[in-house]
mmCIF file of the protein (N, C-alpha, C, O) and its ligand, coordinates in Angstrom:
data_MODEL
# 
_entry.id   MODEL 
# 
loop_
_entity.id 
_entity.type 
_entity.pdbx_number_of_molecules 
1 polymer     1 
2 non-polymer 1 
# 
_entity_poly.entity_id                      1 
_entity_poly.type                           'polypeptide(L)' 
_entity_poly.nstd_linkage                   no 
_entity_poly.nstd_monomer                   no 
_entity_poly.pdbx_seq_one_letter_code       
;(UNK)(UNK)(UNK)(UNK)(UNK)(UNK)(UNK)(UNK)(UNK)(UNK)(UNK)(UNK)(UNK)(UNK)(UNK)(UNK)
(UNK)(UNK)(UNK)(UNK)(UNK)(UNK)(UNK)(UNK)(UNK)(UNK)(UNK)(UNK)(UNK)(UNK)(UNK)(UNK)
(UNK)(UNK)(UNK)(UNK)(UNK)(UNK)(UNK)(UNK)(UNK)(UNK)(UNK)(UNK)(UNK)(UNK)(UNK)(UNK)
(UNK)(UNK)(UNK)(UNK)
;
_entity_poly.pdbx_seq_one_letter_code_can   XXXXXXXXXXXXXXXXXXXXXXXXXXXXXXXXXXXXXXXXXXXXXXXXXXXX 
_entity_poly.pdbx_strand_id                 A 
# 
loop_
_entity_poly_seq.entity_id 
_entity_poly_seq.num 
_entity_poly_seq.mon_id 
_entity_poly_seq.hetero 
1 1  UNK n 
1 2  UNK n 
1 3  UNK n 
1 4  UNK n 
1 5  UNK n 
1 6  UNK n 
1 7  UNK n 
1 8  UNK n 
1 9  UNK n 
1 10 UNK n 
1 11 UNK n 
1 12 UNK n 
1 13 UNK n 
1 14 UNK n 
1 15 UNK n 
1 16 UNK n 
1 17 UNK n 
1 18 UNK n 
1 19 UNK n 
1 20 UNK n 
1 21 UNK n 
1 22 UNK n 
1 23 UNK n 
1 24 UNK n 
1 25 UNK n 
1 26 UNK n 
1 27 UNK n 
1 28 UNK n 
1 29 UNK n 
1 30 UNK n 
1 31 UNK n 
1 32 UNK n 
1 33 UNK n 
1 34 UNK n 
1 35 UNK n 
1 36 UNK n 
1 37 UNK n 
1 38 UNK n 
1 39 UNK n 
1 40 UNK n 
1 41 UNK n 
1 42 UNK n 
1 43 UNK n 
1 44 UNK n 
1 45 UNK n 
1 46 UNK n 
1 47 UNK n 
1 48 UNK n 
1 49 UNK n 
1 50 UNK n 
1 51 UNK n 
1 52 UNK n 
# 
loop_
_struct_asym.id 
_struct_asym.entity_id 
A 1 
B 2 
# 
loop_
_chem_comp.id 
_chem_comp.type 
_chem_comp.mon_nstd_flag 
UNK 'L-peptide linking' . 
ZN  non-polymer         . 
# 
_pdbx_entity_nonpoly.entity_id   2 
_pdbx_entity_nonpoly.name        ? 
_pdbx_entity_nonpoly.comp_id     ZN 
# 
_pdbx_nonpoly_scheme.asym_id         B 
_pdbx_nonpoly_scheme.entity_id       2 
_pdbx_nonpoly_scheme.mon_id          ZN 
_pdbx_nonpoly_scheme.ndb_seq_num     1 
_pdbx_nonpoly_scheme.pdb_seq_num     101 
_pdbx_nonpoly_scheme.auth_seq_num    101 
_pdbx_nonpoly_scheme.pdb_mon_id      ZN 
_pdbx_nonpoly_scheme.auth_mon_id     ZN 
_pdbx_nonpoly_scheme.pdb_strand_id   A 
_pdbx_nonpoly_scheme.pdb_ins_code    . 
# 
loop_
_atom_site.group_PDB 
_atom_site.id 
_atom_site.type_symbol 
_atom_site.label_atom_id 
_atom_site.label_alt_id 
_atom_site.label_comp_id 
_atom_site.label_asym_id 
_atom_site.label_entity_id 
_atom_site.label_seq_id 
_atom_site.pdbx_PDB_ins_code 
_atom_site.Cartn_x 
_atom_site.Cartn_y 
_atom_site.Cartn_z 
_atom_site.occupancy 
_atom_site.B_iso_or_equiv 
_atom_site.pdbx_formal_charge 
_atom_site.auth_seq_id 
_atom_site.auth_comp_id 
_atom_site.auth_asym_id 
_atom_site.auth_atom_id 
_atom_site.pdbx_PDB_model_num 
ATOM   1   N  N  . UNK A 1 1  ? -14.545 -11.574 6.463  1.00 0.00 ? 1   UNK A N  1 
ATOM   2   C  CA . UNK A 1 1  ? -13.308 -10.795 6.369  1.00 0.00 ? 1   UNK A CA 1 
ATOM   3   C  C  . UNK A 1 1  ? -13.413 -9.516  7.199  1.00 0.00 ? 1   UNK A C  1 
ATOM   4   O  O  . UNK A 1 1  ? -14.489 -8.939  7.354  1.00 0.00 ? 1   UNK A O  1 
ATOM   5   N  N  . UNK A 1 2  ? -12.295 -9.103  7.713  1.00 0.00 ? 2   UNK A N  1 
ATOM   6   C  CA . UNK A 1 2  ? -12.271 -7.918  8.565  1.00 0.00 ? 2   UNK A CA 1 
ATOM   7   C  C  . UNK A 1 2  ? -12.139 -6.666  7.703  1.00 0.00 ? 2   UNK A C  1 
ATOM   8   O  O  . UNK A 1 2  ? -11.264 -6.567  6.843  1.00 0.00 ? 2   UNK A O  1 
ATOM   9   N  N  . UNK A 1 3  ? -13.019 -5.732  7.956  1.00 0.00 ? 3   UNK A N  1 
ATOM   10  C  CA . UNK A 1 3  ? -12.938 -4.483  7.199  1.00 0.00 ? 3   UNK A CA 1 
ATOM   11  C  C  . UNK A 1 3  ? -11.861 -3.586  7.776  1.00 0.00 ? 3   UNK A C  1 
ATOM   12  O  O  . UNK A 1 3  ? -11.662 -3.515  8.989  1.00 0.00 ? 3   UNK A O  1 
ATOM   13  N  N  . UNK A 1 4  ? -11.182 -2.912  6.886  1.00 0.00 ? 4   UNK A N  1 
ATOM   14  C  CA . UNK A 1 4  ? -10.160 -1.978  7.342  1.00 0.00 ? 4   UNK A CA 1 
ATOM   15  C  C  . UNK A 1 4  ? -10.656 -0.557  7.179  1.00 0.00 ? 4   UNK A C  1 
ATOM   16  O  O  . UNK A 1 4  ? -11.290 -0.215  6.181  1.00 0.00 ? 4   UNK A O  1 
ATOM   17  N  N  . UNK A 1 5  ? -10.363 0.256   8.161  1.00 0.00 ? 5   UNK A N  1 
ATOM   18  C  CA . UNK A 1 5  ? -10.817 1.643   8.123  1.00 0.00 ? 5   UNK A CA 1 
ATOM   19  C  C  . UNK A 1 5  ? -9.648  2.589   7.869  1.00 0.00 ? 5   UNK A C  1 
ATOM   20  O  O  . UNK A 1 5  ? -8.542  2.404   8.376  1.00 0.00 ? 5   UNK A O  1 
ATOM   21  N  N  . UNK A 1 6  ? -9.931  3.581   7.086  1.00 0.00 ? 6   UNK A N  1 
ATOM   22  C  CA . UNK A 1 6  ? -8.922  4.598   6.810  1.00 0.00 ? 6   UNK A CA 1 
ATOM   23  C  C  . UNK A 1 6  ? -8.555  5.305   8.112  1.00 0.00 ? 6   UNK A C  1 
ATOM   24  O  O  . UNK A 1 6  ? -9.425  5.761   8.854  1.00 0.00 ? 6   UNK A O  1 
ATOM   25  N  N  . UNK A 1 7  ? -7.247  5.388   8.376  1.00 0.00 ? 7   UNK A N  1 
ATOM   26  C  CA . UNK A 1 7  ? -6.829  6.038   9.611  1.00 0.00 ? 7   UNK A CA 1 
ATOM   27  C  C  . UNK A 1 7  ? -6.913  7.546   9.506  1.00 0.00 ? 7   UNK A C  1 
ATOM   28  O  O  . UNK A 1 7  ? -6.747  8.258   10.497 1.00 0.00 ? 7   UNK A O  1 
ATOM   29  N  N  . UNK A 1 8  ? -7.171  8.030   8.300  1.00 0.00 ? 8   UNK A N  1 
ATOM   30  C  CA . UNK A 1 8  ? -7.209  9.485   8.100  1.00 0.00 ? 8   UNK A CA 1 
ATOM   31  C  C  . UNK A 1 8  ? -8.638  10.006  8.143  1.00 0.00 ? 8   UNK A C  1 
ATOM   32  O  O  . UNK A 1 8  ? -8.888  11.042  8.758  1.00 0.00 ? 8   UNK A O  1 
ATOM   33  N  N  . UNK A 1 9  ? -9.587  9.316   7.506  1.00 0.00 ? 9   UNK A N  1 
ATOM   34  C  CA . UNK A 1 9  ? -10.942 9.852   7.456  1.00 0.00 ? 9   UNK A CA 1 
ATOM   35  C  C  . UNK A 1 9  ? -11.968 8.866   8.000  1.00 0.00 ? 9   UNK A C  1 
ATOM   36  O  O  . UNK A 1 9  ? -13.139 9.217   8.146  1.00 0.00 ? 9   UNK A O  1 
ATOM   37  N  N  . UNK A 1 10 ? -11.547 7.627   8.306  1.00 0.00 ? 10  UNK A N  1 
ATOM   38  C  CA . UNK A 1 10 ? -12.449 6.682   8.936  1.00 0.00 ? 10  UNK A CA 1 
ATOM   39  C  C  . UNK A 1 10 ? -13.353 5.934   7.983  1.00 0.00 ? 10  UNK A C  1 
ATOM   40  O  O  . UNK A 1 10 ? -14.200 5.157   8.424  1.00 0.00 ? 10  UNK A O  1 
ATOM   41  N  N  . UNK A 1 11 ? -13.195 6.149   6.683  1.00 0.00 ? 11  UNK A N  1 
ATOM   42  C  CA . UNK A 1 11 ? -14.004 5.424   5.713  1.00 0.00 ? 11  UNK A CA 1 
ATOM   43  C  C  . UNK A 1 11 ? -13.529 3.971   5.618  1.00 0.00 ? 11  UNK A C  1 
ATOM   44  O  O  . UNK A 1 11 ? -12.370 3.671   5.905  1.00 0.00 ? 11  UNK A O  1 
ATOM   45  N  N  . UNK A 1 12 ? -14.427 3.079   5.218  1.00 0.00 ? 12  UNK A N  1 
ATOM   46  C  CA . UNK A 1 12 ? -14.033 1.689   4.992  1.00 0.00 ? 12  UNK A CA 1 
ATOM   47  C  C  . UNK A 1 12 ? -13.175 1.635   3.735  1.00 0.00 ? 12  UNK A C  1 
ATOM   48  O  O  . UNK A 1 12 ? -13.572 2.113   2.672  1.00 0.00 ? 12  UNK A O  1 
ATOM   49  N  N  . UNK A 1 13 ? -11.988 1.041   3.876  1.00 0.00 ? 13  UNK A N  1 
ATOM   50  C  CA . UNK A 1 13 ? -11.070 1.005   2.740  1.00 0.00 ? 13  UNK A CA 1 
ATOM   51  C  C  . UNK A 1 13 ? -11.566 0.048   1.670  1.00 0.00 ? 13  UNK A C  1 
ATOM   52  O  O  . UNK A 1 13 ? -12.283 -0.910  1.960  1.00 0.00 ? 13  UNK A O  1 
ATOM   53  N  N  . UNK A 1 14 ? -11.182 0.312   0.444  1.00 0.00 ? 14  UNK A N  1 
ATOM   54  C  CA . UNK A 1 14 ? -11.524 -0.562  -0.668 1.00 0.00 ? 14  UNK A CA 1 
ATOM   55  C  C  . UNK A 1 14 ? -10.695 -1.843  -0.592 1.00 0.00 ? 14  UNK A C  1 
ATOM   56  O  O  . UNK A 1 14 ? -9.768  -1.940  0.212  1.00 0.00 ? 14  UNK A O  1 
ATOM   57  N  N  . UNK A 1 15 ? -11.033 -2.825  -1.431 1.00 0.00 ? 15  UNK A N  1 
ATOM   58  C  CA . UNK A 1 15 ? -10.342 -4.109  -1.408 1.00 0.00 ? 15  UNK A CA 1 
ATOM   59  C  C  . UNK A 1 15 ? -8.852  -3.958  -1.657 1.00 0.00 ? 15  UNK A C  1 
ATOM   60  O  O  . UNK A 1 15 ? -8.045  -4.711  -1.112 1.00 0.00 ? 15  UNK A O  1 
ATOM   61  N  N  . UNK A 1 16 ? -8.492  -2.990  -2.475 1.00 0.00 ? 16  UNK A N  1 
ATOM   62  C  CA . UNK A 1 16 ? -7.085  -2.794  -2.789 1.00 0.00 ? 16  UNK A CA 1 
ATOM   63  C  C  . UNK A 1 16 ? -6.377  -1.907  -1.774 1.00 0.00 ? 16  UNK A C  1 
ATOM   64  O  O  . UNK A 1 16 ? -5.241  -1.494  -2.005 1.00 0.00 ? 16  UNK A O  1 
ATOM   65  N  N  . UNK A 1 17 ? -7.026  -1.609  -0.661 1.00 0.00 ? 17  UNK A N  1 
ATOM   66  C  CA . UNK A 1 17 ? -6.393  -0.857  0.411  1.00 0.00 ? 17  UNK A CA 1 
ATOM   67  C  C  . UNK A 1 17 ? -6.476  0.649   0.231  1.00 0.00 ? 17  UNK A C  1 
ATOM   68  O  O  . UNK A 1 17 ? -5.964  1.409   1.053  1.00 0.00 ? 17  UNK A O  1 
ATOM   69  N  N  . UNK A 1 18 ? -7.121  1.077   -0.845 1.00 0.00 ? 18  UNK A N  1 
ATOM   70  C  CA . UNK A 1 18 ? -7.247  2.511   -1.083 1.00 0.00 ? 18  UNK A CA 1 
ATOM   71  C  C  . UNK A 1 18 ? -8.481  3.042   -0.379 1.00 0.00 ? 18  UNK A C  1 
ATOM   72  O  O  . UNK A 1 18 ? -9.416  2.301   -0.075 1.00 0.00 ? 18  UNK A O  1 
ATOM   73  N  N  . UNK A 1 19 ? -8.462  4.351   -0.128 1.00 0.00 ? 19  UNK A N  1 
ATOM   74  C  CA . UNK A 1 19 ? -9.604  5.001   0.489  1.00 0.00 ? 19  UNK A CA 1 
ATOM   75  C  C  . UNK A 1 19 ? -10.614 5.381   -0.591 1.00 0.00 ? 19  UNK A C  1 
ATOM   76  O  O  . UNK A 1 19 ? -10.219 5.819   -1.672 1.00 0.00 ? 19  UNK A O  1 
ATOM   77  N  N  . UNK A 1 20 ? -11.904 5.222   -0.318 1.00 0.00 ? 20  UNK A N  1 
ATOM   78  C  CA . UNK A 1 20 ? -12.928 5.619   -1.296 1.00 0.00 ? 20  UNK A CA 1 
ATOM   79  C  C  . UNK A 1 20 ? -12.916 7.120   -1.560 1.00 0.00 ? 20  UNK A C  1 
ATOM   80  O  O  . UNK A 1 20 ? -13.412 7.572   -2.592 1.00 0.00 ? 20  UNK A O  1 
ATOM   81  N  N  . UNK A 1 21 ? -12.360 7.887   -0.645 1.00 0.00 ? 21  UNK A N  1 
ATOM   82  C  CA . UNK A 1 21 ? -12.216 9.330   -0.872 1.00 0.00 ? 21  UNK A CA 1 
ATOM   83  C  C  . UNK A 1 21 ? -10.935 9.556   -1.668 1.00 0.00 ? 21  UNK A C  1 
ATOM   84  O  O  . UNK A 1 21 ? -9.833  9.419   -1.138 1.00 0.00 ? 21  UNK A O  1 
ATOM   85  N  N  . UNK A 1 22 ? -11.086 9.898   -2.928 1.00 0.00 ? 22  UNK A N  1 
ATOM   86  C  CA . UNK A 1 22 ? -9.923  9.936   -3.814 1.00 0.00 ? 22  UNK A CA 1 
ATOM   87  C  C  . UNK A 1 22 ? -8.888  10.959  -3.359 1.00 0.00 ? 22  UNK A C  1 
ATOM   88  O  O  . UNK A 1 22 ? -7.699  10.788  -3.630 1.00 0.00 ? 22  UNK A O  1 
ATOM   89  N  N  . UNK A 1 23 ? -9.306  12.001  -2.684 1.00 0.00 ? 23  UNK A N  1 
ATOM   90  C  CA . UNK A 1 23 ? -8.377  13.040  -2.250 1.00 0.00 ? 23  UNK A CA 1 
ATOM   91  C  C  . UNK A 1 23 ? -7.730  12.722  -0.901 1.00 0.00 ? 23  UNK A C  1 
ATOM   92  O  O  . UNK A 1 23 ? -6.919  13.502  -0.402 1.00 0.00 ? 23  UNK A O  1 
ATOM   93  N  N  . UNK A 1 24 ? -8.079  11.608  -0.325 1.00 0.00 ? 24  UNK A N  1 
ATOM   94  C  CA . UNK A 1 24 ? -7.649  11.314  1.042  1.00 0.00 ? 24  UNK A CA 1 
ATOM   95  C  C  . UNK A 1 24 ? -6.135  11.095  1.117  1.00 0.00 ? 24  UNK A C  1 
ATOM   96  O  O  . UNK A 1 24 ? -5.517  10.631  0.159  1.00 0.00 ? 24  UNK A O  1 
ATOM   97  N  N  . UNK A 1 25 ? -5.557  11.433  2.255  1.00 0.00 ? 25  UNK A N  1 
ATOM   98  C  CA . UNK A 1 25 ? -4.118  11.264  2.481  1.00 0.00 ? 25  UNK A CA 1 
ATOM   99  C  C  . UNK A 1 25 ? -3.713  9.815   2.257  1.00 0.00 ? 25  UNK A C  1 
ATOM   100 O  O  . UNK A 1 25 ? -2.612  9.538   1.781  1.00 0.00 ? 25  UNK A O  1 
ATOM   101 N  N  . UNK A 1 26 ? -4.595  8.902   2.598  1.00 0.00 ? 26  UNK A N  1 
ATOM   102 C  CA . UNK A 1 26 ? -4.328  7.468   2.425  1.00 0.00 ? 26  UNK A CA 1 
ATOM   103 C  C  . UNK A 1 26 ? -3.915  7.161   0.987  1.00 0.00 ? 26  UNK A C  1 
ATOM   104 O  O  . UNK A 1 26 ? -2.941  6.446   0.753  1.00 0.00 ? 26  UNK A O  1 
ATOM   105 N  N  . UNK A 1 27 ? -4.649  7.698   0.044  1.00 0.00 ? 27  UNK A N  1 
ATOM   106 C  CA . UNK A 1 27 ? -4.350  7.439   -1.368 1.00 0.00 ? 27  UNK A CA 1 
ATOM   107 C  C  . UNK A 1 27 ? -3.059  8.126   -1.786 1.00 0.00 ? 27  UNK A C  1 
ATOM   108 O  O  . UNK A 1 27 ? -2.297  7.580   -2.585 1.00 0.00 ? 27  UNK A O  1 
ATOM   109 N  N  . UNK A 1 28 ? -2.808  9.300   -1.264 1.00 0.00 ? 28  UNK A N  1 
ATOM   110 C  CA . UNK A 1 28 ? -1.566  10.017  -1.583 1.00 0.00 ? 28  UNK A CA 1 
ATOM   111 C  C  . UNK A 1 28 ? -0.367  9.199   -1.111 1.00 0.00 ? 28  UNK A C  1 
ATOM   112 O  O  . UNK A 1 28 ? 0.624   9.063   -1.828 1.00 0.00 ? 28  UNK A O  1 
ATOM   113 N  N  . UNK A 1 29 ? -0.465  8.664   0.085  1.00 0.00 ? 29  UNK A N  1 
ATOM   114 C  CA . UNK A 1 29 ? 0.630   7.869   0.638  1.00 0.00 ? 29  UNK A CA 1 
ATOM   115 C  C  . UNK A 1 29 ? 0.817   6.592   -0.171 1.00 0.00 ? 29  UNK A C  1 
ATOM   116 O  O  . UNK A 1 29 ? 1.947   6.215   -0.481 1.00 0.00 ? 29  UNK A O  1 
ATOM   117 N  N  . UNK A 1 30 ? -0.264  5.936   -0.510 1.00 0.00 ? 30  UNK A N  1 
ATOM   118 C  CA . UNK A 1 30 ? -0.169  4.703   -1.300 1.00 0.00 ? 30  UNK A CA 1 
ATOM   119 C  C  . UNK A 1 30 ? 0.493   4.982   -2.642 1.00 0.00 ? 30  UNK A C  1 
ATOM   120 O  O  . UNK A 1 30 ? 1.341   4.211   -3.091 1.00 0.00 ? 30  UNK A O  1 
ATOM   121 N  N  . UNK A 1 31 ? 0.114   6.070   -3.276 1.00 0.00 ? 31  UNK A N  1 
ATOM   122 C  CA . UNK A 1 31 ? 0.715   6.417   -4.562 1.00 0.00 ? 31  UNK A CA 1 
ATOM   123 C  C  . UNK A 1 31 ? 2.201   6.670   -4.398 1.00 0.00 ? 31  UNK A C  1 
ATOM   124 O  O  . UNK A 1 31 ? 3.002   6.242   -5.228 1.00 0.00 ? 31  UNK A O  1 
ATOM   125 N  N  . UNK A 1 32 ? 2.573   7.362   -3.331 1.00 0.00 ? 32  UNK A N  1 
ATOM   126 C  CA . UNK A 1 32 ? 3.979   7.661   -3.090 1.00 0.00 ? 32  UNK A CA 1 
ATOM   127 C  C  . UNK A 1 32 ? 4.760   6.381   -2.837 1.00 0.00 ? 32  UNK A C  1 
ATOM   128 O  O  . UNK A 1 32 ? 5.882   6.235   -3.321 1.00 0.00 ? 32  UNK A O  1 
ATOM   129 N  N  . UNK A 1 33 ? 4.185   5.458   -2.089 1.00 0.00 ? 33  UNK A N  1 
ATOM   130 C  CA . UNK A 1 33 ? 4.878   4.203   -1.790 1.00 0.00 ? 33  UNK A CA 1 
ATOM   131 C  C  . UNK A 1 33 ? 5.037   3.359   -3.038 1.00 0.00 ? 33  UNK A C  1 
ATOM   132 O  O  . UNK A 1 33 ? 6.051   2.684   -3.214 1.00 0.00 ? 33  UNK A O  1 
ATOM   133 N  N  . UNK A 1 34 ? 4.034   3.394   -3.905 1.00 0.00 ? 34  UNK A N  1 
ATOM   134 C  CA . UNK A 1 34 ? 4.109   2.578   -5.117 1.00 0.00 ? 34  UNK A CA 1 
ATOM   135 C  C  . UNK A 1 34 ? 5.198   3.071   -6.057 1.00 0.00 ? 34  UNK A C  1 
ATOM   136 O  O  . UNK A 1 34 ? 5.889   2.273   -6.691 1.00 0.00 ? 34  UNK A O  1 
ATOM   137 N  N  . UNK A 1 35 ? 5.350   4.381   -6.144 1.00 0.00 ? 35  UNK A N  1 
ATOM   138 C  CA . UNK A 1 35 ? 6.297   4.929   -7.116 1.00 0.00 ? 35  UNK A CA 1 
ATOM   139 C  C  . UNK A 1 35 ? 7.723   4.909   -6.591 1.00 0.00 ? 35  UNK A C  1 
ATOM   140 O  O  . UNK A 1 35 ? 8.663   4.928   -7.386 1.00 0.00 ? 35  UNK A O  1 
ATOM   141 N  N  . UNK A 1 36 ? 7.912   4.872   -5.274 1.00 0.00 ? 36  UNK A N  1 
ATOM   142 C  CA . UNK A 1 36 ? 9.279   4.968   -4.758 1.00 0.00 ? 36  UNK A CA 1 
ATOM   143 C  C  . UNK A 1 36 ? 10.003  3.629   -4.589 1.00 0.00 ? 36  UNK A C  1 
ATOM   144 O  O  . UNK A 1 36 ? 10.952  3.362   -5.326 1.00 0.00 ? 36  UNK A O  1 
ATOM   145 N  N  . UNK A 1 37 ? 9.589   2.785   -3.650 1.00 0.00 ? 37  UNK A N  1 
ATOM   146 C  CA . UNK A 1 37 ? 10.500  1.698   -3.254 1.00 0.00 ? 37  UNK A CA 1 
ATOM   147 C  C  . UNK A 1 37 ? 10.428  0.469   -4.135 1.00 0.00 ? 37  UNK A C  1 
ATOM   148 O  O  . UNK A 1 37 ? 10.574  -0.650  -3.643 1.00 0.00 ? 37  UNK A O  1 
ATOM   149 N  N  . UNK A 1 38 ? 10.209  0.651   -5.419 1.00 0.00 ? 38  UNK A N  1 
ATOM   150 C  CA . UNK A 1 38 ? 10.162  -0.494  -6.319 1.00 0.00 ? 38  UNK A CA 1 
ATOM   151 C  C  . UNK A 1 38 ? 11.485  -1.251  -6.322 1.00 0.00 ? 38  UNK A C  1 
ATOM   152 O  O  . UNK A 1 38 ? 11.504  -2.480  -6.256 1.00 0.00 ? 38  UNK A O  1 
ATOM   153 N  N  . UNK A 1 39 ? 12.564  -0.530  -6.398 1.00 0.00 ? 39  UNK A N  1 
ATOM   154 C  CA . UNK A 1 39 ? 13.884  -1.153  -6.435 1.00 0.00 ? 39  UNK A CA 1 
ATOM   155 C  C  . UNK A 1 39 ? 14.110  -1.980  -5.178 1.00 0.00 ? 39  UNK A C  1 
ATOM   156 O  O  . UNK A 1 39 ? 14.652  -3.084  -5.227 1.00 0.00 ? 39  UNK A O  1 
ATOM   157 N  N  . UNK A 1 40 ? 13.682  -1.420  -4.052 1.00 0.00 ? 40  UNK A N  1 
ATOM   158 C  CA . UNK A 1 40 ? 13.918  -2.097  -2.785 1.00 0.00 ? 40  UNK A CA 1 
ATOM   159 C  C  . UNK A 1 40 ? 13.226  -3.468  -2.769 1.00 0.00 ? 40  UNK A C  1 
ATOM   160 O  O  . UNK A 1 40 ? 13.814  -4.468  -2.356 1.00 0.00 ? 40  UNK A O  1 
ATOM   161 N  N  . UNK A 1 41 ? 11.977  -3.494  -3.222 1.00 0.00 ? 41  UNK A N  1 
ATOM   162 C  CA . UNK A 1 41 ? 11.243  -4.756  -3.180 1.00 0.00 ? 41  UNK A CA 1 
ATOM   163 C  C  . UNK A 1 41 ? 11.848  -5.763  -4.154 1.00 0.00 ? 41  UNK A C  1 
ATOM   164 O  O  . UNK A 1 41 ? 11.789  -6.971  -3.924 1.00 0.00 ? 41  UNK A O  1 
ATOM   165 N  N  . UNK A 1 42 ? 12.425  -5.266  -5.233 1.00 0.00 ? 42  UNK A N  1 
ATOM   166 C  CA . UNK A 1 42 ? 13.072  -6.201  -6.155 1.00 0.00 ? 42  UNK A CA 1 
ATOM   167 C  C  . UNK A 1 42 ? 14.321  -6.792  -5.531 1.00 0.00 ? 42  UNK A C  1 
ATOM   168 O  O  . UNK A 1 42 ? 14.643  -7.960  -5.749 1.00 0.00 ? 42  UNK A O  1 
ATOM   169 N  N  . UNK A 1 43 ? 15.024  -5.978  -4.755 1.00 0.00 ? 43  UNK A N  1 
ATOM   170 C  CA . UNK A 1 43 ? 16.202  -6.507  -4.068 1.00 0.00 ? 43  UNK A CA 1 
ATOM   171 C  C  . UNK A 1 43 ? 15.804  -7.590  -3.081 1.00 0.00 ? 43  UNK A C  1 
ATOM   172 O  O  . UNK A 1 43 ? 16.464  -8.624  -2.968 1.00 0.00 ? 43  UNK A O  1 
ATOM   173 N  N  . UNK A 1 44 ? 14.712  -7.335  -2.366 1.00 0.00 ? 44  UNK A N  1 
ATOM   174 C  CA . UNK A 1 44 ? 14.256  -8.325  -1.391 1.00 0.00 ? 44  UNK A CA 1 
ATOM   175 C  C  . UNK A 1 44 ? 13.892  -9.624  -2.104 1.00 0.00 ? 44  UNK A C  1 
ATOM   176 O  O  . UNK A 1 44 ? 14.149  -10.720 -1.606 1.00 0.00 ? 44  UNK A O  1 
ATOM   177 N  N  . UNK A 1 45 ? 13.293  -9.475  -3.274 1.00 0.00 ? 45  UNK A N  1 
ATOM   178 C  CA . UNK A 1 45 ? 12.925  -10.661 -4.043 1.00 0.00 ? 45  UNK A CA 1 
ATOM   179 C  C  . UNK A 1 45 ? 14.175  -11.462 -4.397 1.00 0.00 ? 45  UNK A C  1 
ATOM   180 O  O  . UNK A 1 45 ? 14.184  -12.690 -4.313 1.00 0.00 ? 45  UNK A O  1 
ATOM   181 N  N  . UNK A 1 46 ? 15.229  -10.752 -4.794 1.00 0.00 ? 46  UNK A N  1 
ATOM   182 C  CA . UNK A 1 46 ? 16.482  -11.433 -5.124 1.00 0.00 ? 46  UNK A CA 1 
ATOM   183 C  C  . UNK A 1 46 ? 17.031  -12.195 -3.912 1.00 0.00 ? 46  UNK A C  1 
ATOM   184 O  O  . UNK A 1 46 ? 17.514  -13.321 -4.034 1.00 0.00 ? 46  UNK A O  1 
ATOM   185 N  N  . UNK A 1 47 ? 16.945  -11.563 -2.761 1.00 0.00 ? 47  UNK A N  1 
ATOM   186 C  CA . UNK A 1 47 ? 17.460  -12.212 -1.554 1.00 0.00 ? 47  UNK A CA 1 
ATOM   187 C  C  . UNK A 1 47 ? 16.728  -13.510 -1.282 1.00 0.00 ? 47  UNK A C  1 
ATOM   188 O  O  . UNK A 1 47 ? 17.352  -14.532 -0.997 1.00 0.00 ? 47  UNK A O  1 
ATOM   189 N  N  . UNK A 1 48 ? 15.405  -13.474 -1.368 1.00 0.00 ? 48  UNK A N  1 
ATOM   190 C  CA . UNK A 1 48 ? 14.644  -14.681 -1.055 1.00 0.00 ? 48  UNK A CA 1 
ATOM   191 C  C  . UNK A 1 48 ? 14.908  -15.769 -2.109 1.00 0.00 ? 48  UNK A C  1 
ATOM   192 O  O  . UNK A 1 48 ? 14.859  -16.960 -1.805 1.00 0.00 ? 48  UNK A O  1 
ATOM   193 N  N  . UNK A 1 49 ? 15.186  -15.349 -3.334 1.00 0.00 ? 49  UNK A N  1 
ATOM   194 C  CA . UNK A 1 49 ? 15.524  -16.321 -4.375 1.00 0.00 ? 49  UNK A CA 1 
ATOM   195 C  C  . UNK A 1 49 ? 16.830  -17.038 -4.024 1.00 0.00 ? 49  UNK A C  1 
ATOM   196 O  O  . UNK A 1 49 ? 16.948  -18.251 -4.195 1.00 0.00 ? 49  UNK A O  1 
ATOM   197 N  N  . UNK A 1 50 ? 17.798  -16.279 -3.535 1.00 0.00 ? 50  UNK A N  1 
ATOM   198 C  CA . UNK A 1 50 ? 19.073  -16.882 -3.183 1.00 0.00 ? 50  UNK A CA 1 
ATOM   199 C  C  . UNK A 1 50 ? 18.925  -17.852 -2.015 1.00 0.00 ? 50  UNK A C  1 
ATOM   200 O  O  . UNK A 1 50 ? 19.573  -18.897 -1.961 1.00 0.00 ? 50  UNK A O  1 
ATOM   201 N  N  . UNK A 1 51 ? 18.052  -17.474 -1.084 1.00 0.00 ? 51  UNK A N  1 
ATOM   202 C  CA . UNK A 1 51 ? 17.845  -18.326 0.094  1.00 0.00 ? 51  UNK A CA 1 
ATOM   203 C  C  . UNK A 1 51 ? 17.227  -19.658 -0.334 1.00 0.00 ? 51  UNK A C  1 
ATOM   204 O  O  . UNK A 1 51 ? 17.588  -20.716 0.181  1.00 0.00 ? 51  UNK A O  1 
ATOM   205 N  N  . UNK A 1 52 ? 16.297  -19.590 -1.274 1.00 0.00 ? 52  UNK A N  1 
ATOM   206 C  CA . UNK A 1 52 ? 15.695  -20.836 -1.752 1.00 0.00 ? 52  UNK A CA 1 
ATOM   207 C  C  . UNK A 1 52 ? 16.644  -21.492 -2.725 1.00 0.00 ? 52  UNK A C  1 
ATOM   208 O  O  . UNK A 1 52 ? 16.343  -22.560 -3.257 1.00 0.00 ? 52  UNK A O  1 
HETATM 209 ZN ZN . ZN  B 2 .  ? -9.507  8.164   3.872  1.00 0.00 2 101 ZN  A ZN 1 
# 
């Protein structure tokens, strides 16, 4: 498997895509993305359901 590197600090990312540096911008962004566009992804799910 290909390792992914944090674009902010260069550390090897964890399996879940988070940076091992807990304070890293990478983790802040991931947290922000998780809390915000939940509704959007549910809408997309509905669309794909209709298509199938
Ligand atoms: Zn990082």
